[in-house]
C-alpha positions as semicolon CSV with decimal commas, in nm:
position;residue;x (nm);y (nm);z (nm)
1;M;3,116;-0,770;1,277
2;T;2,897;-0,799;0,939
3;N;2,564;-0,645;0,867
4;T;2,343;-0,806;0,680
5;F;2,086;-0,655;0,484
6;H;1,784;-0,844;0,374
7;A;1,608;-0,792;0,026
8;I;1,277;-0,669;0,046
9;T;1,005;-0,759;-0,238
10;V;0,723;-0,526;-0,323
11;E;0,499;-0,749;-0,215
12;G;0,698;-0,801;0,127
13;A;0,696;-0,388;0,176
14;A;0,280;-0,389;0,100
15;E;0,231;-0,643;0,328
16;A;0,453;-0,463;0,595
17;Y;0,311;-0,132;0,510
18;V;-0,031;-0,244;0,592
19;R;0,047;-0,474;0,906
20;S;0,196;-0,071;1,044
21;R;-0,136;0,104;0,975
22;G;-0,324;-0,262;1,147
23;K;-0,486;0,020;1,445
24;A;-0,545;0,276;1,194
25;R;-0,910;0,363;1,089
26;Y;-0,854;0,296;0,755
27;L;-0,551;0,233;0,496
28;S;-0,538;0,515;0,242
29;I;-0,449;0,328;-0,130
30;E;-0,281;0,678;-0,225
31;Q;-0,093;0,723;0,069
32;A;0,024;0,319;0,033
33;I;0,172;0,367;-0,269
34;R;0,365;0,715;-0,233
35;A;0,513;0,552;0,098
36;I;0,637;0,204;-0,097
37;R;0,732;0,454;-0,402
38;T;0,938;0,658;-0,183
39;L;1,105;0,323;-0,034
40;M;1,143;0,199;-0,331
41;P;1,226;0,409;-0,615
42;A;1,321;0,217;-0,863
43;C;0,983;-0,013;-0,845
44;R;0,903;-0,092;-1,150
45;T;0,541;-0,191;-1,029
46;S;0,245;-0,020;-1,180
47;D;0,006;0,207;-0,943
48;H;-0,291;-0,058;-1,048
49;E;-0,079;-0,357;-0,953
50;L;0,039;-0,189;-0,638
51;E;-0,302;-0,090;-0,559
52;E;-0,386;-0,488;-0,582
53;M;-0,149;-0,593;-0,347
54;L;-0,232;-0,397;-0,084
55;A;-0,620;-0,433;-0,092
56;A;-0,503;-0,818;-0,068
57;A;-0,281;-0,780;0,227
58;C;-0,617;-0,535;0,383
59;I;-0,807;-0,868;0,329
60;V;-0,584;-1,061;0,472
61;Q;-0,518;-0,863;0,781
62;G;-0,839;-0,728;0,835
63;V;-0,773;-0,376;0,755
64;P;-1,038;-0,112;0,635
65;V;-0,904;-0,007;0,338
66;A;-1,007;0,322;0,088
67;F;-0,963;0,346;-0,312
68;E;-0,961;0,709;-0,397
69;V;-0,995;0,727;-0,735
70;A;-0,979;1,041;-0,918
71;T;-1,226;1,184;-1,177
72;A;-1,225;1,395;-1,431
73;D;-1,440;1,675;-1,226
74;S;-1,331;1,587;-0,866
75;S;-1,170;1,366;-0,669
76;E;-1,351;1,085;-0,428
77;T;-1,275;0,870;-0,230
78;K;-1,454;0,487;-0,170
79;S;-1,413;0,313;0,149
80;S;-1,405;-0,048;0,144
81;S;-1,396;-0,271;0,483
């Protein structure tokens, strides 16, 4: 018996994460990026690129998304559906 491991792309990881959160109230971009970086520690994709991939996957899947924006004074959350 042989074990076959399939390579996962960053895009595939982003899409899978969004699908896994389909019934959630919203998807947190910050948490999604942290999860992808944990799954793929050698990932060279920038946070901005990951944010764009995740947002696009949310649009396709119809999942509301929250963009956390860090400012100099405070941290705020912007939500989009």
